[in-house]
C-alpha positions in Angstrom: -27.2 36.4 -34.8 -24.7 34.9 -37.3 -25.5 31.5 -38.6 -22.3 29.8 -37.3 -23.0 31.0 -33.7 -26.6 29.9 -33.9 -25.5 26.5 -35.3 -23.0 26.0 -32.5 -25.6 27.0 -29.9 -28.1 24.5 -31.4 -25.5 21.7 -31.5 -24.6 22.4 -27.8 -28.2 22.1 -26.8 -28.7 18.9 -28.8 -25.8 17.0 -27.2 -26.8 14.5 -24.5 -25.6 15.3 -21.0 -22.2 13.9 -20.0 -22.4 10.3 -18.6 -22.0 9.8 -14.9 -19.0 7.7 -13.9 -20.2 4.4 -12.7 -18.5 1.8 -10.5 -17.0 0.1 -13.5 -15.3 3.3 -14.7 -13.8 3.9 -11.2 -12.5 0.4 -10.9 -10.7 0.6 -14.2 -8.5 3.4 -12.7 -7.3 1.1 -9.9 -6.3 -1.9 -12.1 -2.6 -2.7 -12.3 -1.0 -3.5 -15.6 -0.9 -7.0 -16.9 2.9 -6.8 -17.7 5.6 -4.2 -17.2 9.0 -3.4 -18.8 12.1 -4.7 -17.0 13.1 -1.2 -15.9 9.6 -0.7 -14.3 9.9 -4.1 -12.6 13.3 -3.1 -11.3 11.8 0.1 -9.8 8.9 -1.9 -8.3 11.2 -4.5 -6.7 13.8 -1.9 -5.7 16.6 -3.8 -7.5 18.9 -3.0 -10.4 18.0 -3.6 -14.0 21.0 -6.0 -14.1 19.4 -8.1 -11.3 16.1 -8.2 -13.3 18.1 -9.5 -16.3 19.8 -12.2 -14.2 16.5 -13.3 -12.7 15.0 -13.5 -16.2 18.0 -15.5 -17.4 17.7 -17.9 -14.4 14.0 -18.3 -14.9 12.9 -16.6 -11.7 11.0 -14.0 -13.7 8.9 -15.1 -16.7 9.1 -13.0 -19.8 6.8 -12.1 -22.7 8.3 -11.1 -26.0 5.5 -9.6 -28.1 7.9 -8.4 -30.8 11.6 -8.0 -31.6 13.4 -6.0 -29.0 10.4 -5.8 -26.6 10.5 -7.7 -23.3 7.7 -7.6 -20.8 7.4 -9.2 -17.4 4.0 -10.4 -16.3 2.7 -9.0 -13.0 1.9 -12.6 -11.9 5.6 -13.5 -12.2 6.5 -10.5 -10.0 3.8 -11.5 -7.4 5.1 -15.0 -7.4 8.6 -13.8 -6.7 7.4 -11.7 -3.8 5.3 -14.5 -2.5 2.0 -12.7 -3.0 0.4 -15.3 -5.3 
């Protein structure tokens, strides 16, 4: 048996078995984002991007500006607008 194949076979046997997905791993998949882009907020609320911009300007939607040219809308702000909070 060539050395590289034997080494790969030995490595394969020495690796631990894959971890089972626990409840914490499954719950991470169901988490919603903390903040979304304005275009995503418009899709979620079924309004135009222009309406989102007007709501941001009027203060109906809070914004986060992490860097130049990047605007994010917190999900809490969207929930408050919908009356879910």
